[in-house]
C-alpha positions as CSV (number, residue, x, y, z in Angstrom):
1,M,-18.1,2.0,-3.5
2,P,-16.8,2.8,0.0
3,T,-15.4,6.2,0.7
4,N,-12.2,6.8,2.6
5,W,-13.8,7.6,6.0
6,R,-10.5,9.1,7.2
7,E,-11.3,12.1,5.0
8,H,-14.6,12.7,6.9
9,I,-14.2,11.4,10.4
10,I,-11.8,12.8,13.0
11,S,-11.1,12.3,16.7
12,T,-9.3,14.8,18.8
13,P,-9.0,14.7,22.6
14,D,-10.2,18.3,23.0
15,V,-13.6,17.8,21.2
16,L,-16.2,15.4,22.6
17,R,-13.5,13.8,24.8
18,G,-12.0,12.2,21.7
19,K,-15.1,10.5,20.4
20,P,-15.0,10.0,16.6
21,R,-17.0,12.8,15.0
22,I,-17.8,14.2,11.5
23,K,-15.0,16.5,10.5
24,G,-15.9,20.2,10.9
25,T,-18.8,19.4,13.3
26,R,-19.4,18.3,16.8
27,I,-21.7,15.5,15.6
28,P,-20.4,12.1,16.9
29,V,-20.4,9.2,14.5
30,S,-22.2,7.1,17.2
31,L,-25.2,9.6,17.0
32,V,-25.4,9.1,13.2
33,L,-25.2,5.3,13.5
34,G,-27.8,5.4,16.2
35,Y,-30.2,7.3,13.9
36,L,-29.5,4.8,11.1
37,A,-30.0,1.8,13.4
38,S,-33.4,3.2,14.4
39,G,-34.5,3.1,10.8
40,N,-34.0,6.8,9.9
41,S,-33.1,7.6,6.3
42,S,-30.2,9.8,5.2
43,E,-32.8,12.5,4.3
44,Q,-34.3,12.3,7.8
45,I,-30.9,12.7,9.4
46,I,-30.1,15.7,7.2
47,Y,-33.4,17.2,8.2
48,E,-32.4,16.9,11.9
49,F,-28.7,18.0,11.2
50,P,-28.7,20.3,8.1
51,D,-25.0,20.7,8.3
52,L,-24.5,17.1,7.2
53,V,-24.5,15.8,3.6
54,K,-25.4,12.2,2.5
55,E,-21.7,11.4,1.8
56,Q,-20.9,12.0,5.5
57,I,-23.7,9.8,6.7
58,L,-22.5,6.9,4.4
59,T,-19.0,7.5,5.6
60,C,-20.1,6.6,9.1
61,L,-21.2,3.2,7.8
62,D,-17.8,2.7,6.2
63,Y,-16.2,3.6,9.5
64,A,-18.3,1.1,11.4
65,R,-17.6,-1.6,8.8
66,D,-13.9,-1.1,9.1
67,L,-14.1,-1.3,12.9
68,S,-16.1,-4.5,12.7
69,D,-13.3,-6.0,10.5
70,F,-10.6,-5.2,13.2
71,E,-8.8,-8.3,14.4
72,T,-6.6,-8.6,17.4
73,V,-3.4,-10.6,17.5
74,A,-3.1,-12.8,20.5
């Protein structure tokens, strides 16, 4: 079941130049997605970034899914 990524992902212009990041960290969503795309498991990512929990990693996937469903109106 998807989580509400808005509870875990934040973007503010004063941190990481506004890149979406895990709330309470300076870890960008793109970094987590890159690790997942490279075949790393949640456990491997948590080993590299012990401040993360599995739910935050899965939230990055929910965020990416929502972005891919975005439609523009012409």
